[in-house]
C-alpha positions in Angstrom: -2.6 -34.8 17.3 -2.1 -37.7 14.4 -2.8 -35.1 12.1 -0.3 -32.1 11.1 -1.7 -28.9 12.3 0.1 -25.9 11.7 0.7 -22.8 13.6 -2.4 -20.5 11.4 -4.7 -23.4 12.5 -7.7 -20.9 14.1 -7.6 -23.9 17.2 -4.4 -22.4 18.1 -5.3 -19.0 17.9 -8.9 -20.2 20.0 -7.4 -21.6 23.1 -7.1 -18.8 25.9 -3.8 -17.5 27.6 -3.7 -17.5 31.4 0.0 -16.4 31.7 0.8 -17.5 35.0 3.5 -14.6 35.7 6.6 -17.6 35.3 10.3 -15.6 34.3 12.2 -15.4 31.6 15.9 -16.7 32.4 18.8 -16.6 31.1 19.6 -20.3 29.6 23.4 -19.7 29.7 23.8 -19.4 33.5 22.8 -22.7 34.1 25.0 -25.5 33.5 25.2 -28.3 32.1 23.4 -26.6 29.1 25.1 -26.3 25.6 24.3 -22.8 23.9 25.2 -22.8 20.6 25.8 -18.6 19.7 24.6 -19.0 15.7 21.4 -16.9 16.7 22.5 -15.0 19.1 21.4 -11.3 19.1 23.3 -8.0 20.3 20.8 -8.4 23.1 20.9 -11.7 24.2 17.4 -12.4 23.7 17.8 -15.7 21.5 19.3 -17.4 25.1 16.0 -16.6 27.4 13.4 -19.4 28.3 10.2 -19.7 30.5 11.7 -21.0 33.8 9.9 -24.4 33.7 11.0 -24.8 30.1 14.0 -25.0 31.0 13.9 -26.8 34.3 12.8 -29.1 31.4 15.3 -29.4 29.0 17.8 -29.8 32.3 15.8 -33.2 33.3 15.5 -33.8 29.1 19.7 -34.0 29.2 19.5 -36.4 32.0 17.4 -39.4 29.6 19.6 -38.6 26.8 22.1 -42.0 26.4 25.3 -41.9 27.0 27.8 -39.8 24.8 25.2 -37.4 23.9 23.9 -33.9 25.3 21.9 -31.0 24.3 22.6 -28.2 22.0 20.5 -25.1 22.7 20.2 -22.8 19.3 17.0 -20.4 20.1 14.8 -19.8 22.6 12.9 -16.3 23.2 11.9 -13.7 20.3 10.6 -10.8 20.7 7.3 -10.3 19.1 8.7 -7.4 16.3 11.2 -10.2 15.3 8.9 -12.9 15.2 6.8 -10.4 13.1 9.2 -9.6 10.3 10.4 -13.2 9.6 7.3 -14.2 9.5 6.5 -11.3 7.1 9.4 -11.9 5.2 9.5 -15.1 4.5 5.3 -14.8 3.4 6.8 -11.9 1.1 9.1 -14.5 -0.3 6.2 -17.3 -0.8 3.8 -14.7 -2.1 6.8 -13.6 -4.9 7.4 -17.1 -6.1 3.9 -18.2 -5.7 2.0 -15.0 -7.2 -1.5 -17.3 -8.1 -1.6 -18.4 -4.0 -4.5 -16.2 -1.9 -3.0 -14.7 1.2 -4.5 -17.5 3.2 -2.7 -20.5 1.4 0.0 -18.1 2.5 -0.3 -17.6 5.6 -0.5 -21.4 6.4 2.0 -22.1 4.3 4.4 -19.7 6.3 3.2 -20.8 9.2 4.9 -23.9 8.7 8.7 -22.5 9.2 7.6 -19.1 10.8 4.8 -19.1 13.4 2.1 -16.0 12.6 3.4 -13.5 15.4 0.6 -13.3 17.2 0.6 -16.7 19.0 4.3 -17.3 18.2 5.7 -19.9 21.0 9.0 -18.3 20.8 7.3 -14.8 21.7 6.3 -16.2 24.7 9.5 -18.1 25.9 8.0 -21.5 25.8 9.8 -22.8 22.6 13.3 -23.5 22.0 15.2 -24.7 18.7 17.7 -27.1 19.6 19.6 -30.5 18.7 22.0 -33.1 19.8 25.6 -33.1 20.0 28.4 -36.2 20.9 30.4 -35.4 23.8 33.2 -33.5 21.8 30.9 -30.9 21.1 29.7 -31.8 17.4 26.5 -32.1 16.1 24.8 -35.6 15.1 23.3 -36.3 11.6 19.2 -34.9 12.3 19.3 -35.1 8.4 19.0 -31.6 7.9 20.3 -27.9 9.9 18.4 -26.4 12.2 16.0 -24.2 10.9 16.3 -25.5 7.2 13.0 -24.4 5.5 10.5 -26.6 3.6 11.8 -25.6 0.0 15.7 -26.0 1.1 15.1 -29.0 2.2 12.5 -30.9 0.4 10.8 -31.3 3.2 13.5 -33.6 5.3 13.1 -30.7 7.6 9.6 -32.4 8.9 10.0 -34.3 11.9 8.8 -37.8 10.0 10.0 -37.0 6.8 11.1 -40.0 4.7 13.8 -38.9 2.9 16.3 -38.9 5.4 18.9 -41.4 6.5 18.3 -44.1 8.8 21.5 -42.7 11.7 18.8 -39.1 11.3 15.8 -40.4 12.1 17.5 -42.7 14.9 18.8 -39.2 16.2 15.5 -37.7 15.9 13.5 -40.6 17.9 16.3 -40.4 20.4 15.6 -36.1 20.2 11.9 -36.6 20.4 11.7 -39.4 23.3 13.7 -37.4 25.6 11.6 -34.1 25.2 8.4 -36.1 25.2 9.2 -37.7 28.5 9.8 -34.7 30.3 6.9 -32.8 28.5 7.5 -30.8 25.6 5.9 -31.1 22.5 7.1 -30.7 18.7 5.9 -28.7 15.9 6.2 -31.4 13.1 6.8 -29.3 10.2 10.6 -28.5 12.3 12.0 -31.6 13.9 14.3 -29.0 15.7 11.0 -27.3 17.5 10.0 -27.8 20.9 7.8 -26.2 23.6 5.9 -26.4 26.5 2.9 -24.5 28.0 1.9 -22.2 24.7 -1.1 -22.3 22.7 0.3 -25.1 20.3 1.0 -27.2 23.6 -2.2 -26.9 25.0 -3.8 -28.1 21.8 -1.5 -30.9 21.2 -2.0 -32.0 24.9 -5.7 -30.8 25.5 -5.2 -28.9 27.8 -7.8 -25.9 29.2 -5.5 -23.0 28.7 -1.9 -21.8 27.6 0.4 -21.1 30.9 2.6 -18.7 28.9 1.8 -15.4 26.5 3.9 -13.3 24.2 5.9 -11.0 26.3 8.5 -8.7 26.1 12.1 -9.2 27.5 12.6 -7.2 30.6 
C-alpha cells in the first residue's frame, strides 16, 4: 500500500477472518527476546502473542546488525481494554475539536488507537517494539514508543520528515528486519508491526486474516 490506510478504513473491516486457532503464548518464556515492563498489567496479558508472530520476531532478531536487539513493549490487549483506550482517545479528540463529525473523530482516533472490533492487538497479532543496544539502552527512534500524533507533531509516523537522520536510519533497520519475516507496519506508528490480522491481509493482498480478536485463556 503506497497510501496511508487507517485502521478505520472500511477496506480493513471488510477482510474476512478465518482464525487458524493458533495459541497465544507468553513471550517472556522465550529467550533471547528482551521484554520491557512499561505496559505490564496484573494478568500479564501484555506479554502474549500468537505463536506464529513470536516465531517471526525471533527470526527478525537474528537479522539485526551486531549490537542491536529488539525490545518488546506490548503484544496482546484484551478487547475490553482496547475499547477503553479507543473511547478515551476519541473523547479527548472530540473535546479538543467540537466541530468535528463522529466519522472524522473515528478516523483521527484510529491513527493512534485501532477501533476495537478490528484491533490487531486484541487478536494477538500485533506488537509494539523498539531497538536497544547491546547494553540495554533504547536507541534513538525519533520519538518514544506510543507517542501520539499530537504530542509528537506527527513524528510518530514511520516516514515522518521531522526526525533526525540517526532516528530515520534506526527505523529503517527495524523495518528491514521485521519486513523480511513477513510483518507489516502501521505507518502512523513506527513501533507497531503485525502479522496475520486484517490490516496485514489488506497490506499483503491476502484473501483472509489468520487471527481474529479473542480473549486470553
